[in-house]
C-alpha positions as CSV (number, residue, x, y, z in Angstrom):
1,M,113.0,77.9,82.4
2,A,111.6,76.5,78.3
3,T,109.9,79.0,76.0
4,T,108.1,78.8,73.2
5,D,109.0,80.5,70.3
6,P,106.3,82.4,69.0
7,T,107.8,82.3,65.3
8,Q,107.9,78.7,65.4
9,P,104.9,77.5,63.3
10,L,102.8,74.6,65.3
11,V,102.4,71.5,63.2
12,G,98.9,69.6,63.6
13,V,97.0,69.2,66.2
14,G,97.3,68.7,70.1
15,P,95.8,65.6,72.3
16,H,92.1,65.0,70.8
17,P,89.3,65.7,73.8
18,E,87.7,62.4,75.5
19,P,85.4,60.8,75.3
20,W,87.6,59.5,72.0
21,P,85.7,58.6,68.6
22,D,84.9,54.5,68.4
23,D,86.9,54.3,65.1
24,P,89.5,51.5,64.4
25,R,91.5,53.8,62.2
26,L,92.4,55.7,64.8
27,D,95.9,55.5,66.8
28,P,95.2,55.6,70.7
29,E,98.3,57.1,71.5
30,L,98.2,60.0,68.6
31,L,94.9,60.6,70.3
32,A,96.5,60.5,73.5
33,S,99.5,63.0,72.5
34,G,98.5,65.2,69.7
35,D,99.7,64.2,65.9
36,R,102.3,66.6,64.7
37,R,103.2,64.1,61.4
38,N,103.1,65.8,58.0
39,V,99.7,64.8,56.6
40,V,96.7,66.0,55.6
41,D,94.0,67.3,58.2
42,A,91.6,64.3,56.7
43,Y,94.2,61.7,58.3
44,R,95.1,62.9,61.7
45,Y,94.9,60.6,64.4
46,W,95.2,58.0,61.6
47,R,97.5,55.0,62.2
48,L,99.9,54.2,59.9
49,E,98.3,51.1,58.1
50,A,95.0,52.8,57.9
51,I,96.4,56.0,56.1
52,V,98.0,53.4,53.4
53,A,95.1,51.2,53.0
54,D,93.0,54.4,52.5
55,L,95.9,55.5,49.8
56,E,95.7,52.0,48.0
57,T,92.1,52.5,47.6
58,R,92.7,55.8,45.1
59,R,96.2,55.1,44.1
60,S,97.2,56.5,40.3
61,P,98.3,54.4,37.9
62,L,101.5,56.4,37.2
63,H,105.0,55.4,38.4
64,V,108.2,57.2,38.6
65,A,111.6,56.0,38.7
66,I,115.2,57.9,39.3
67,Q,118.6,56.5,38.7
68,N,120.7,56.0,41.5
69,F,124.5,56.0,41.6
70,E,125.7,58.8,43.8
71,H,123.5,58.1,46.6
72,D,121.3,61.3,45.0
73,F,119.8,63.6,47.5
74,N,117.0,64.2,45.3
75,I,115.7,60.5,45.6
76,G,113.8,61.8,48.8
77,S,112.4,64.9,47.3
78,V,110.9,62.7,44.1
79,V,109.7,60.1,47.1
80,R,107.6,62.9,48.5
81,T,106.3,64.6,45.7
82,A,105.4,61.2,44.5
83,N,103.4,60.8,47.7
84,A,101.6,63.9,47.2
85,F,100.4,62.6,43.7
86,N,99.5,59.2,45.5
87,V,101.4,57.0,42.3
88,A,101.4,53.6,42.4
89,G,104.8,53.2,43.1
90,V,109.0,55.0,43.1
91,H,111.4,52.9,41.3
92,V,115.1,53.4,42.3
93,L,117.7,51.9,39.5
94,G,121.3,51.1,40.6
95,R,122.2,51.6,44.2
96,R,119.7,50.3,47.0
97,R,120.7,52.5,49.6
98,W,119.8,56.3,48.9
99,N,118.8,59.5,51.3
100,R,115.7,59.5,53.2
101,R,116.0,62.5,55.1
102,G,114.5,64.6,51.8
103,A,111.4,62.3,51.7
104,M,110.5,63.2,55.1
105,V,109.1,59.6,55.8
106,T,106.6,59.7,52.7
107,D,108.2,56.5,51.9
108,R,106.1,54.7,54.6
109,Y,103.2,55.6,52.8
110,L,104.0,54.3,49.3
111,S,105.7,51.4,47.6
112,V,109.7,52.2,46.7
113,H,111.2,49.2,44.4
114,H,114.6,48.5,43.7
115,H,116.6,47.3,40.6
116,A,119.7,46.0,40.3
117,D,120.1,47.1,37.1
118,A,117.9,48.6,34.1
119,A,117.4,45.3,32.4
120,D,115.7,44.3,35.7
121,F,113.7,47.6,35.4
122,G,112.8,46.9,31.9
123,T,111.6,43.7,32.4
124,W,109.4,44.9,35.3
125,V,107.3,47.5,33.7
126,A,107.3,44.9,29.9
127,E,105.7,42.1,32.4
128,R,102.9,45.0,33.6
129,G,102.1,46.7,30.3
130,I,103.5,49.8,31.8
131,T,105.4,52.5,29.1
132,A,108.5,53.7,30.3
133,V,109.0,57.7,29.1
134,G,112.4,58.9,29.8
135,V,112.4,63.2,30.8
136,D,115.8,64.6,30.1
137,N,116.8,67.3,27.8
138,L,118.5,65.0,24.9
139,P,118.6,65.6,21.4
140,G,114.8,64.2,19.9
141,A,112.5,64.8,23.1
142,A,109.2,66.2,22.8
143,P,108.8,69.2,24.5
144,L,106.6,68.3,27.9
145,E,104.0,70.5,27.7
146,T,102.7,69.3,24.1
147,A,103.1,65.8,25.0
148,M,100.6,63.4,25.4
149,L,101.6,60.7,28.2
150,P,100.9,57.2,28.2
151,R,98.2,56.4,31.3
152,D,100.0,53.5,32.4
153,C,102.9,55.1,32.0
154,C,106.5,55.2,34.3
155,L,108.3,58.5,34.4
156,V,112.2,57.5,34.1
157,F,114.3,60.3,35.2
158,G,118.4,59.9,35.5
159,S,121.1,61.1,38.2
160,E,122.0,64.5,39.2
161,G,124.5,65.8,36.5
162,P,124.9,62.6,34.2
163,G,121.3,62.8,33.4
164,L,120.1,58.9,31.9
165,T,122.1,56.4,31.0
166,D,122.0,55.4,27.1
167,E,120.9,51.9,28.7
168,V,117.9,53.2,30.1
169,V,117.2,55.3,27.0
170,A,116.9,52.4,25.0
171,L,114.2,51.0,27.6
172,C,112.0,53.9,27.3
173,E,109.3,54.4,24.3
174,G,109.6,58.2,24.3
175,M,111.4,61.0,26.0
176,V,110.1,64.0,26.8
177,A,111.8,67.4,27.8
178,I,110.8,70.6,29.9
179,T,111.3,73.9,28.1
180,Q,113.9,76.4,30.2
181,H,114.4,79.5,28.9
182,G,117.3,80.5,31.2
183,S,120.9,79.8,31.5
184,T,120.9,76.5,33.0
185,R,121.6,73.3,31.2
186,S,119.0,71.3,33.4
187,L,116.8,70.9,36.3
188,N,117.7,69.0,39.2
189,A,116.1,65.6,39.0
190,G,113.3,67.0,42.4
191,A,112.2,69.6,40.4
192,A,112.0,68.2,37.2
193,A,109.8,65.3,38.9
194,A,107.3,67.7,40.3
195,I,106.8,69.1,37.2
196,A,106.5,65.8,34.9
197,M,104.1,64.5,37.8
198,Y,102.2,67.5,37.6
199,H,101.4,67.3,33.9
200,W,100.6,64.1,34.0
201,N,98.0,64.3,36.7
202,L,96.5,67.5,34.2
203,Q,95.7,64.6,31.2
204,H,94.5,62.0,33.7
205,R,93.2,63.3,37.1
206,R,91.3,65.7,36.3
């Protein structure tokens, strides 16, 4: 006989009591079986398409980009954080394939763009008047905590280990670095992206 682990947290909500609400945004299957997705309570029982449509009405102008040369596992984490801040889009530079497990299906709720190389990415942001800002602890980078980030901005992160390539740095109109006080040389891209996105939100989404 199967038993329920009392230490296992129960995520979401069970079946909705009948009669069901008359709301076209709601998914009959979720109403019947329950909604255990990783979504905020305001979106319980909503169809995926309805959630995306609602998010689109209040997207921030912020974009984030990350280079992908070695199927970087941090990309999933970056996408998940980007969804939490409801950014306009995530850009993957380099290899098209990336490990989606860390995203926990949040890539379904925002736009993920692929750029085969830095030049294609540079053209994309230039045509839309978006300022690319690199986030890497390179010489000359301004401390993030004192930097004023542009509102129409794309924060660009390098692959784990090598960081930003010279080609991508050349496309950025500025560089910022997260001040550290320990012995490690750098933060991983997932952690750096979360800090930088939060910093942008402090400035532009108060």
